Each structure stands twice: as structure tokens, then as C-alpha cells.
N, C-alpha and C positions, 0 to 999 in steps of 0.2 A: 518422421511421421509414420513410416511403415511399422515401427514398433508400436505406435499408438493404435494403429488399425489391427495389428496382431492381437493386442490385448482386448480391444473392444470389438472383435470380429462379429459378434452377434448384435443385431440392431436393438433387440430388446435389452440386452445387457448395457449397451451404451445409454439408452433412454433411462434405465433405472439408475445408473451411476450419476447421470446429469441431474436427475431429480433429487437424489440423495445429497449431492453436493449443494444444490440450491437451498436445501433446508438445514444445512449443517453449519450454521453460524454460531460462533462462540463469543464470549465476552472479549473485546479487544480494547486496549488502552495504550496511551503513550505517557510514560513517566519522563519528566524533564527537569533539568536544573539549569538556570540561567544566571550568569554573572555579568556585571557591567565592568568592562575594562577600558577605561578612558571614554572614548565615544563609540565603542563597539560592544555589542551584546554577544557573548559566547554561550552557545546553547549545546548542552549534551542531552541526548534523548535516547530512550530505549522503547521499542514497540513490543508490547506483550500480547500474545494470543492472536496475532494477525494471521499467522500461517498454520492452518490445520493440516492434518494428515492427508486429506483428500486433495487439497490444493498442491501440497508438496509432491504427491504421487503424480499429478498431472505434469508438474514441472520436471520431475525425474524422468518422465516418459518423453520429454523433448519439447514441451510447449513452454516457451519463455514467458515470464511475468514481468510486470512493470510496476514499481513502487514509486508513487508520487509523494513527495514530502514538501509541504508548504509551511513555512515558519514565519510568523508575524510578531512584531513587537508593537504593543499597544500602550499608549500613554493614557492612564486612567484620568477621568474627569469627574468631579463631583456632580451628582444629579444629572448626568448626561452620559451618552455612550462614549466609549473610549475612542481615541484618535489613533489610527494606524500610522506609525512613523517609519516602519521598515518591513519589507516582505521579500522573501526569497523562495524560489521553488526549484526542487531538484527532481529529476527523473532517473531512477536507479533500476537497471535491469536485474531481474532475479532469474538465475539459470542453474542447471545442474551440470557440474563438471564430472564427466565420465572418468577422465584420467585421474582426478584427485579424489573422486568418490565423496564429494561434498557439494552442498548448495552454496552458491556464490551470489552476493549482492554487490553489484557494481564491481565485479571482479575480485572481491574480497571474500574469503571463506566464512561461512556462518557456523560458528561452533554450536549454537543452540537456536534452531529456528523458532522455538517458542518465545525467546527473548532476544530481539534483534537490536543490538546497539548501533546507532547511526554515527557516522563520522561527525565530528564537531562542526557546528554551524555557526558562522560569524556573520553578523549583520552590522552595517555601519548606521549609526543613528544621527550623524551630523553633529549635533551638540547634545550633550546629556548632562543632567544635573543629578537629582536624587534618584537612586535606583528603585526606591519604593514607589515611585510614580509610574513604574512600568510593569507590564505583565507580558509574558510570552505565550503564544498559542502555537502548537504543532499539530498539523492535520495530515494524516497519511491516508493513502488510497492505494490498494493493491488490486491490479487487474491481471488475471491470468488468462481467462477466456473472454474474447470479445464477441459481439454480435456477428462480426464478419467471419471469425474463425468457426463459430457455431454454424453459420450459414454454409460454409464450405463442407463441414461435417454433414449437415442436413442434405446438402446437394448430393453427397455420395449415397445417403440413405434413401432419399425420396426425390423424385424429379420435380416436386411441387414446392421447392424451397423458395421460389420467387413470389409465392402468394403472400398477401397482406397478413393473413393469419399466421403463417410460418414465421414471417419477419417479427411480428409482435411477440410470439411465443419465444423465439430465439433471443430477442432483446430482453424479455423478462427473466429468462434463465441466466443470461450474461450479467444482468444487474444483480441477481441473487448470488452470483459467483464473485462479485466484487466485495472486497473487505475494506473497511475503513476504521480508523481509530483517531481519537482526538485527545489532547492533553494540554493543560495550562499550568504555568508555574510563575511565581513572582520573581522579579529580578532581585538579585542579591548583590551587595558590593563585593568587589574582589578583595581577597585577603592575602 
């Protein structure tokens, strides 16, 4: 954390960086491929554009991130909403390894932070019939800076970080620093 303060030593510089980060959202998406193997759905997914340079810089300075990945298998129904038959959620820490000189997601090195392949996701469907009756949705959410961590930063900067206005402002900035991406793919039979 001391390296973070050394970089952001000036209050104005910190405020400018946080505002720039809040407005620096890029197009994010999840590409996935799902196959039905017996009664299990096997999902391979890659997240594109979720990690921009500014967020990576914050992680490199020592602020860990958390990537939440929620995967759902939906059975399609005609003229009605689909029925969710299986859901799994994973929490993956995003860190910078000083000794290896790489970003790590859940302890595994990231070769290309712009395109993050996730470990294979397996969901049990109980009983499964026609793969074409199913669709898979992958929703990701990356949080690097939380309202609480921004509150601690603001506490160092101003003694009024307990005010309602400061909490509202910090919450808005933290929400802007959250990145999310969603993708869907049809279920394919295993070959």
C-alpha cells in the first residue's frame, strides 16, 4: 500500500486518476463454447476486454481484484422464458506476482490480460436429452476497487469521509470501476 501512496502522493493526482478510471470503460464480452457430455455441460469461456491498462496498473501497485464468474445452463421453452437447470459461481482473485512479473488469476499466470481464458466449467444437469434444447450464459464481474477501499483512501485525504455525500461519491466511483461482461452460447453435442 505504501507504493500506492508513493505513486499517488498528490491529492489532486489521485482524484484525477480515479475520475479517469471511472470513465475509461471499453467494450467487454465473453466468448464461450459449451458441449453436452452425458449429463454434464462443459463450458470453455474467454473474457475479452475486461482488463484495461488503468485497472491493471492498480493491481500491479498492490490492490488485488476479484473476478466473479457465474455460469448458467438454461433449458429453452417455446413462447416462454427459459428454465435455469444449473448454476455455478466462482470467485477468482486477480493479483500481480512481483517475483514472476505477471498478472495471475486464481494463481495461474495470465499470458494476455486482454483475452482471459477461464478454466473449464462443468455443470451437472441431472438428466439431459437434446443439446439443442439448452443455452449457456456466462456473466463476469471484475471488482478491483471497492467503496470500502476508496473510503480508506478518502479518509487519508480528507477527514470528512464519513459524510453521506462522500459515501455516495465513493460508491459511484467504485461502481464505475467495476467491469462486467456477458456472453451466451448454444449447447453442442460432444463429438
